[in-house]
C-alpha positions as CSV (number, residue, x, y, z in Angstrom):
1,M,-58.5,33.9,7.8
2,S,-54.9,34.0,6.5
3,V,-52.1,35.9,8.2
4,A,-52.1,38.4,5.3
5,E,-55.9,39.0,5.7
6,A,-55.5,39.5,9.4
7,G,-52.7,42.0,8.8
8,R,-54.8,44.0,6.4
9,L,-57.8,44.1,8.7
10,G,-55.7,45.2,11.6
11,G,-54.1,48.0,9.7
12,Q,-57.4,49.4,8.6
13,K,-58.9,49.2,12.0
14,G,-55.9,50.8,13.6
15,G,-56.0,53.9,11.4
16,R,-59.7,54.4,11.8
17,K,-59.5,54.0,15.6
18,T,-56.7,56.6,15.8
19,A,-58.7,59.1,13.8
20,E,-61.7,58.5,15.9
21,T,-59.9,58.8,19.3
22,H,-57.6,61.7,18.5
23,G,-59.4,63.8,15.8
24,R,-58.2,66.5,13.4
25,E,-56.1,68.5,15.9
26,F,-53.9,65.5,16.5
27,Y,-52.9,65.2,12.9
28,E,-52.5,69.0,12.5
29,E,-50.0,69.0,15.4
30,I,-48.0,66.1,13.9
31,G,-47.9,67.9,10.6
32,H,-46.8,71.1,12.2
33,K,-44.0,69.4,14.1
34,G,-42.9,67.6,10.9
35,G,-42.8,70.9,9.0
36,Q,-40.8,72.6,11.8
37,K,-38.3,69.7,11.6
38,V,-37.9,70.0,7.8
39,R,-37.4,73.8,8.1
40,R,-34.7,73.4,10.7
41,L,-32.9,70.8,8.7
42,I,-33.0,73.0,5.5
43,Q,-31.6,75.9,7.5
44,E,-28.8,73.7,8.9
45,G,-27.9,72.5,5.4
46,K,-27.8,76.1,4.1
47,A,-25.6,77.1,7.0
48,R,-23.2,74.3,6.2
49,E,-23.0,75.2,2.5
50,G,-22.1,78.8,3.4
51,K,-19.1,77.7,5.5
């Protein structure tokens, strides 16, 4: 097995394992946190434009 093949195999295994151990709620929480961060950054940008 080459290094590239091992890397591809590891990446696939890791993603599946995370999905199996954490489930849907884990990904929903991450998505919610990311959305809140984007909302805050947009508000900060608009506040700076207004000054």
